[in-house]
C-alpha positions, 0 to 999 in steps of 0.5 A: 500500500504505497501512496496512502500508507506509509508504504508507497512513496519515497522516504521521509525527505523525498516523499512522493507527492501523492494527490496527483502523483502516480506510482510508477514515476519513481527512480527507475534505476533503483531495484523495484523491490527495494524502491517499493519497500521505501514506498512502504516506508513513507505513509501518506494520510489520505486526508493530507490531500485536503491540505497539501496533497503531498505524501508522508512528511509533506516533503514535496521535493523533486525526485528523479522520475520517468515522468514529471512530478506534479505538486499541488498549488497548495504545496507551494502557496501556504496559507497566510494570515490574510488568506481568505477562508473557504467553506468546506462541506464534504459529501460522499456519493450516495449508495447505488443499491436497493438498500439503505446503509445502517451504521453502528460503531463497536469497540473490541478488546483482544485480551490475547495479545498486547498492543503491538505498537504500544505494549504499555497500553495493555491489550489490543483495542480496536474500533470498528464501524459496522455498516449493514443493509437497512430499511430506507427512511429509518435511523438518523444521519451518521457522522463521518467521524468523531470530533476528536478523530477529525481534530487528529487529522487536522492536527497531524497535517497542520491544516491551515484555517484558510482551508475551511477544514475544521473538526466540525466540517470534517466530522459532518461530511455526509456519509449516507449512512444512518445510525440506528437504522432498522436492518433488512431481514436476512443473512448477508456476506461479511466484507472486512475493509482495511484502510491505507497506512496512516489513514483512519478507517473512515477513508473507505466509508463510501465503499462500505455504504455502497457494499451494504446497499447491495446486500453486504455487512461491512466491518471497517476496521480501525488499526489503533496507533497506526493512523491519526487517531481512532476513538476508543471505548474509553473516549480517548483518541490516541495519535499514531505511534508509528507514523513519524519514523518510517524506518521504525517498523517492518511493513511486512510485520504491520501487514501481518499484525493487521491480519491478526486484527481482522481475524480477531474481528471475524472471531468476535462477529461470528462466535456467539453474536455478542460483540454486535447486536446485529451479528445475526445478519452475518452469513459466517460462511461467506466472508471477504476482505478488501483493503487499500494500500497497506490494507490491500497487503493485509487482505492477502496476509489475512487470506494466507492466515485465515481460511475463513476469508474466501475472497480478497481485494488489494486496491493499489497496495504493495504486497507485504510480503509477496505471497508464495505459490500455494498460499492463496488458492481462493479468489483474489482481485488486484485493482490498481493505477495504470501508471505503476501497476501494469505488468513489468513496470513500477510496483507491477513487478511486485504484482507480477510475482503475486499474480504468478503465486495466486492459485484461485480465480483471479483478476488484475485490473488497472485504472487509467488516469487514477492516483492512489487516492482514487480508490478511497474517499481521499480524492473526492474530499480533496476536490470538494476542499478545492484542491487539484486531483488526478486526471481521472475525476474523483467521482469516476474513480469512486464509481469504478472502485465500487462497481468492480469490488461489488461485482467481484464479491457478488461473483465470489461470495454470492455466486452471481456471475458478473459480465463486468469481470469477463473483459473490457467494458465500453462503459468503463474504458478506463479499466484495463484487464491485465496481464 
């Protein structure tokens, strides 16, 4: 998971600027495997794009590349006391399925292991947003995040007041999810979502609500101490413990730790129905996982470790580590940007190895004009905050992500054949089938 996460762009002081930068423009003279680990070593907070659009560390420097590196205007024009303050009002796209999206936030504690990043904090604590098929017209609008979570993002990225992005405006982004909504009757496949490194779970909200509207229960997992802040059961919102020094941790280890988080969440949601009052909605025999960037690597690692996960999706992430032949024999989708995730180029070299190792039904799709944030809420919110985005419009990026991820899970978890996965579609000319 490069761009968003700490895993994808240059190191600390040579950070790749991620709002408009695409994976493949990194030093061609460097061994791709080593370069991609550095990419994994510098995380970019998705909503950093709201302020500068740069990668981790905000170091927008010129780097040797095959294509020009583009900076955002905001990178070179920092706000001043006299800069006019704009108004930020974020709105995510409405779900496209027949159901509404209900939402609950639950808090889980894994007493079997100490927190891997801050052992002194005690057992591993996780905050999880559950999104489920609901009856339209029930419940109340759900906030995008807590005020403390929004404040953590703003503080970490040092967002200027002139951006108009405040804890209140960020937390009140329209999500089209509803607290306390009445659930639809029935049982539905469970899909677990893991965000990019340094990005809170909310960055995949638009994908989560759309999946729920098409008949999935979705668990958005917040990986505590790995992002700008997740509000825990005690009301505290601890900041990232591993973000400031990208050389401090092993990204393979972080991805594997996320896999342990996910398996624990699945345990809690499928054993005894006590962790979540609506757990009876889950079909425990049909479980999938999708992740963005490092979260995509975690999807592969979870499938290796947990056979209950029957299908996985990696959205634009470097594999940490690359799967070995025979480790994943269930369906897997690789969905990435065209510039660096085509076979033999950029991070595509790593994907080549992963592709060869995958043993089950598999698809490798790339999206022309997309950037790393096209697969999350990041580009859309950046556009709404008035900053430049990738050549592919954020609306198209999100529509493509939702459509293909839903089609993949429909086919692999529900057994509903989707012609969309058979080959190129005239309705989606940006999507290229590889190899």
